[in-house]
C-alpha positions in Angstrom: -11.3 -29.7 -7.3 -11.3 -26.4 -9.1 -8.0 -24.4 -8.8 -7.6 -20.7 -9.3 -4.5 -18.5 -9.5 -4.0 -15.0 -8.2 -1.4 -12.3 -8.7 -0.5 -9.0 -7.1 1.5 -6.3 -8.8 2.5 -3.1 -7.2 4.4 -0.5 -9.3 5.6 2.6 -7.6 8.2 5.3 -7.8 10.3 6.5 -4.8 8.4 8.2 -2.0 10.3 11.5 -2.5 11.3 13.0 -5.8 13.3 16.2 -5.9 14.6 18.2 -9.0 13.6 19.6 -12.3 15.4 16.9 -14.4 13.2 14.0 -13.2 10.3 12.7 -15.3 6.7 13.1 -14.1 6.0 11.2 -10.9 3.7 8.2 -11.3 2.3 5.9 -8.7 0.3 2.9 -9.7 -1.2 0.2 -7.5 -2.6 -2.8 -9.3 -4.2 -5.8 -7.6 -5.7 -8.8 -9.4 -7.4 -11.5 -7.5 -8.9 -14.7 -9.0 -8.8 -17.1 -6.0 -12.1 -18.2 -4.4 -12.4 -16.7 -0.9 -9.1 -15.0 -0.9 -8.5 -11.5 0.5 -5.8 -9.6 -1.5 -4.9 -5.9 -1.2 -2.0 -3.5 -1.8 -1.4 0.2 -1.1 1.1 2.9 -1.7 1.6 6.4 -0.2 4.1 8.8 -1.6 5.2 12.4 -1.5 6.5 14.2 -4.6 8.3 17.5 -4.5 8.1 19.5 -7.8 10.5 22.3 -8.5 10.2 22.8 -12.2 6.7 24.4 -12.3 5.3 21.4 -14.2 2.8 19.4 -12.2 1.9 16.3 -14.2 2.0 13.6 -11.5 -0.1 10.5 -12.0 -1.8 8.6 -9.2 -3.8 5.4 -9.8 -5.4 2.5 -7.9 -6.8 -0.5 -9.8 -8.5 -3.5 -8.2 -9.9 -6.5 -10.2 -11.7 -9.5 -8.9 -12.0 -12.0 -11.7 -13.6 -15.4 -12.2 -14.0 -16.3 -8.6 -16.5 -16.6 -5.7 -16.3 -14.7 -2.4 -13.0 -12.9 -3.0 -12.1 -9.6 -1.4 -9.8 -7.3 -3.5 -8.5 -3.8 -2.7 -6.1 -1.2 -4.0 -5.3 2.3 -2.7 -2.9 5.0 -3.8 -2.2 8.2 -1.9 -0.1 11.0 -3.3 0.9 14.4 -2.0 2.5 16.7 -4.6 4.3 19.7 -3.1 5.0 22.4 -5.7 7.8 24.9 -4.9 7.1 28.3 -6.3 5.2 29.2 -9.4 3.3 26.6 -11.4 3.4 26.8 -15.2 1.5 23.7 -15.9 -1.0 22.0 -13.7 -2.2 18.7 -15.2 -2.2 16.0 -12.4 -4.1 12.8 -13.0 -5.8 10.7 -10.3 -7.9 7.6 -10.9 -9.4 4.6 -9.1 -11.0 1.6 -10.7 -12.6 -1.3 -9.0 -14.1 -4.2 -11.1 -15.6 -7.6 -10.5 -15.6 -9.6 -13.6 -17.5 -12.9 -13.7 -17.5 -13.0 -9.9 -20.1 -14.2 -7.4 -20.3 -12.7 -4.0 -17.0 -10.8 -4.4 -16.1 -7.4 -2.9 -13.7 -5.1 -4.7 -12.6 -1.5 -3.7 -10.2 1.0 -5.1 -9.4 4.5 -4.0 -6.9 7.1 -5.1 -6.2 10.4 -3.3 -4.0 13.1 -4.7 -3.4 16.4 -3.0 -1.5 19.2 -4.8 -0.2 22.1 -2.6 2.2 24.9 -3.2 5.2 25.9 -1.0 7.3 29.0 -1.3 10.0 29.0 -4.1 13.4 28.0 -2.8 11.9 25.9 0.0 14.1 23.1 1.2 13.4 20.0 3.0 15.4 19.8 6.2 16.7 16.5 7.5 13.9 16.6 10.0 11.4 17.3 7.2 12.7 14.3 5.2 12.4 12.0 8.2 8.9 13.1 8.9 7.9 12.5 5.3 9.4 9.0 5.4 7.6 8.3 8.7 4.3 9.5 7.4 4.7 7.4 4.2 5.3 4.3 6.3 2.3 5.1 8.6 0.1 5.6 5.6 1.2 2.3 4.0 0.5 0.4 7.3 -2.9 2.1 7.7 -4.1 1.3 4.2 -2.8 -2.3 4.4 -4.7 -2.8 7.7 -7.9 -1.4 6.2 -7.6 -3.7 3.2 -6.8 -6.7 5.4 -9.8 -6.0 7.6 -12.0 -5.9 4.5 -13.1 -2.3 5.4 -16.2 -0.8 3.9 -16.0 2.0 1.5 -17.0 4.5 4.2 -14.3 3.2 6.5 -11.7 3.5 3.7 -12.9 7.0 3.0 -12.6 8.0 6.6 -9.1 6.6 6.9 -8.1 8.3 3.7 -9.5 11.6 5.0 -7.3 11.3 8.2 -4.2 10.5 6.1 -5.0 13.5 3.8 -5.2 15.8 6.9 -1.8 14.5 8.1 -0.3 15.2 4.6 -1.8 18.7 4.5 -0.5 19.4 8.0 3.0 18.3 7.1 2.9 20.5 4.0 1.9 23.5 6.1 4.9 22.8 8.4 7.3 22.5 5.4 6.3 26.0 4.3 7.8 27.4 7.5 10.8 25.1 7.6 13.9 27.3 7.6 16.6 24.6 8.0 
């Protein structure tokens, strides 16, 4: 009998970052699968609020199927960056890497979505706004986890990411007008 090991590592920062003193936001989802026939996936969705004019957020999804037969591996990272006021520096980074290494009949997918939008200077998140952001983050996590568990095709993952991105953009538009 041939035994293989697998590992999953998910590294993230909090879903909502506020303030100029914080370092750059970074979200990274890393999934490594080396077990024959196993489905392994992870996802993260986050919202970052930038007030210091420096947009250098990083968003990354990496999936690796390695030395196995018939595995399914997926990683997805979704990030909305809301910039309050003027932007002095705009250098966000977004990447997705999917690799099968010495695999036979394996399926590996990775996707990263990053949306950077501005909101008026001095904008504040109301209690309701924070609750909606948290709820949207949880919904995005569940949606992505379900897609990966279902071994969705690239087109299905793209369609789901498009819907999540629309929801993120709609929430940002609402925040622009939030007076509380």
